[in-house]
N, C-alpha and C positions, 0 to 999 in steps of 0.2 A: 762336368755334368750336371749337376744339380744347381749350381750356380744358374747355369744359360737356362736351366727348367724351370726356376725360380723366376728368374726375369722375364722369359715370356708370357708366364703367368701375371703379369703386372698388366692392366690394362696400358697402352699409349698415352691417351692422357696424362695419366697420372705420373707416369715415367718425370723424374726429373725435376718433381714439386717435394715440398717439405711435406712430412707426414701431415702436419693441419690443415695444408692447401687440401692435400692430397684426399682428407677426409671433408674437406666441404665439397671438395668435387663431387665425391659418392654422394654425400647429403642432399646435392642436387637434383640428382639422379635419379630418386625417389620423389616420382611425382606426390605420392598420396600425402610425405610429408612436408613438399613444398606447397601444394594445396593449402594444408594443415597450416602452415606457418604464415600465408597468407590469409586465409581467414583469421587468425587469431592477432594478426595486425592490425585488419579493419577491425576485429571487436576494440583491441586499446586505444585505436584512433577514435573510432566513435565514443566509447566513453571518457576517454579526458579531452576530445578538442570540440566535440560538437555542441556539448551544453555551452559552450563559451558564443557558438553563434545563435545561440537562442533567444528571445524576447524577453523569456519569463525562466525564470529557475523552477528547480523540482518542487520547491516548499509553496511555490504561488498558487494560489487557488483561484480557479476561475469560479465564481458563482452562475456565470451565465451556461456551463458546460459541468453541469454535476451527471458524474457516471457518463460522459457520454461514451457512446459504442464505438467501433474501431471506424475509421474513417480515414483512409489513405491521402486525401487532397485534402483534409481540414488544419486546422493548430496542431490540433491533437490525432496524431495519425493514427495510434494505436489508444485510445481515449483517454478517459481520465476517470479517477477513484472516486468515491464518493463524498470526498473532499474536496474534489475539482482539479486534482494536482496532476497534470501530462504522467501517466505511466510511462511513457517510454524513458522520459528524463528522469524519471524516479529508479528506472533500472539500471539507466547508464550512470547515474551518479552512488547505485550501490555496487555498480563494477568498481569504479575506480578505487574503492574501500578494498573490494577482494581479490584484484587483480595488485594493488600496491603492498597488499599483506602478503601475496602468495608471492611476488617477485622478489620482492626485498626480504621475504623471511629466506627464500632457499639461499639467496646470494650472503646474509648474514651466515646462514647455515653451512654453506661451502664453505665461506673464508676461516669460521672457526676449526670447522670437520678439517681442512687441508693444514691447516697450523697446529693443530692437536695433533694427528694423525702420524703426521711427519715427523715430530717433535717427538712422539713415543716410539716410532720405527727407527728414530738414525741413533736416537740416545741408546735404545736397549737397554738389556739388562732389569737392574731391580726397576728403574724409572720406568719403562717399557708394561712391566709387570703390573704395578702401581696405576698407572694411566688407563692400561686397559682394564682393569680389574675395575675403575669408576666406572667405564662404560658398560661393561656387563650388568652391574646392579640395575643401574641405569634401564638399558634393555631388556633385562629380566620382569620389567614392570610392565602391563599392559597399556599400549598404547596412549589409548582415550582417557583412559584413568591416569595417567600421569600426566597429559593435556588439563586435564578437568582440575586436578592436583594443585598444578603449579596456576593454574588460573585463579582460583578460588583463595589460594593463600595468598597470590599478589595485590588482591583486593584492586581496590580504586589508587594504585598507586601513583603516587605524585600528581593525584589527583586525574588522573587520564586513566581511564577502564581501558581501553583500545592498547595503550602501550603494554599493561600486562598480558594482555590476550595475544599480543606479536613477541613480545618477550616469552610465553608457554611455549607457543609455536617452534620457536625457532631454541628452547633448551633442547626439544623433546626429537627434530630433524637432525640436529648435527651428526647423530650417534652411527648410526648405521654409515654415512658418509666419511668417518672415522676411522672406522675399523678397514674401510678399502684404503684411504691416502695410509692406512699404516701399513698394512702388504703390500705398497709400491714403496714406500721408503724404506721396508727392510730390503726388498730387492735392490736399490740404489746405493743402497750406503755402501757397498763392496763393489760399486763400479770405476772404473777408469778413471772419471771426470771427478768424481768424489776422493779418490785416493790420491789424484794431484790436487786440487785444492785443498786437502789436509794436509799434503807434503810441501804445498805454499805456504803454511802458516796462519791459514785460515780458522775463526774460529767455527765452536758446533754451532753455534744460531746463526753465523755467515751463510755455511754451508747451508744450513736448514734455509734460511731464507731465501737465499740466491740461487741455490740448487736444486734441493730436494723437493721443496715443497711446489716451485714451479712444475717441476716436474713430474708431482702428482696431479697437478691438475685437470691433465687429459682422463685420465683415468675417472677423476670425479666428476666431470663434466658432463656424462651420460647420465647419470644418476641425479644430476642437477634439474633437469626439465621435469623430472618424476618429482622432486620435493616440490616443484611450483605446485604441480597437479596436488601433492599432500598438503599443501599449507591451505591453499583455495579451498580444498576438500573439508578440509580440518578449523576452519575459520566457517564455513557455512553448517556445519553440522553444531557446532557449539552454539553460534546463533539463532539455528531454529529451536537450540533447547531451552535459550535467552540468555546463556551465561559468557553469549560470543561480544560483537559489536554490541555496543549502548549507544542507545537516543543522546545528541540528534542525529549521531552519525546513523547510517541505513548502509548496508551490504545486501549480496544475494542472499544469504542465510536468513535474515530478518526479513530481506521482502519475502521469501518461500513462506518463511513462517506465519506471517502476516495473510496471506493468501492462501494456505491453507485450511486457516481459520474463517474466512470469505469465500473456502469452493462453490458451495451450493449457489451462494448470490451473484456470483463474480468470480468465473475461474479465470480470465485475464490475469486477478494478480497474482496466482498462482504459476499459470503458464507461459507468461511472459519472463520472468525473472529465473523458472525454471531451466525455461529453453537458452539463454543465454550460458547458465551456468552450464548446464548439458553439453553445449556444441563446443565452450570453453575448455571443459576436462576429454572433450571427443581429440580434439586437436591437439591438446597437451600429450594426449596420449600417443596418436601417430606421429608427432616430431618425436617423444621421448623411442620411437621405433627406428625413426630416422636414423638418430643422433647413435644407439645402438647400433646401428648396422655400419655406419659410417665411421665410428670411429673403436669397433670391435680390431683388435691387434690381429687375431685371424685373417682381416681381410685387407691385413696392408701386404 
């Protein structure tokens, strides 16, 4: 009777689908999450595609249009700064840095956390205790202090300051997903398919890489979208403080910092990059909520 009731509770379109495809279907039914995903996709395409179709770059100065006002029908639709540089292109160029660091930083963090957490959870015993105590020590340090300390300690590593920022963000973001992946691995190591793999002569590393880690990804995937948000916000905050992205590169954080200094003379310098950053963070927040509802095991 309970099985019949449980089967009836599953929506008809979801029946017969794999858990992953069923989760994608539930995500597609969340209109707010889908709209947010569409807006985020437009922002990404705008940042990485539009600049290639413009006849000038973000650093080109138009001395005939210094501090040009907003004119949507001109060659500078959102105007220029006091050096004649197109404001929209500068914001789109800054978005390339912020979005790249956010998505690649989140991807690297998820990869490290899944491997580390799955290894600790499957091996168990003293190895698990030692690995997770290391995570606990890093988690006990305030997040922003840890990021700043790592970024300053690495300094101009390999002659590329922005590489140090990327490493600092990744080192601090993988900790919580590692704890989540470890808990999933603990529950998986006694499952039948893992026991069968162990009985078949597979080594511990083969079981971790082929069975435990892949099955831990679904649990971490929801949190990964939140990592993108945290990575972008962390980069923007550090760049605003002047210890993040360094010239000649520019990000939304550096543009917001420059705009704050010139707020009284030209509010566009702050509002335009700030608006893009706020819209991106809102979209990521709603996408995270949609992924959480779609991949929630209680909804399957």
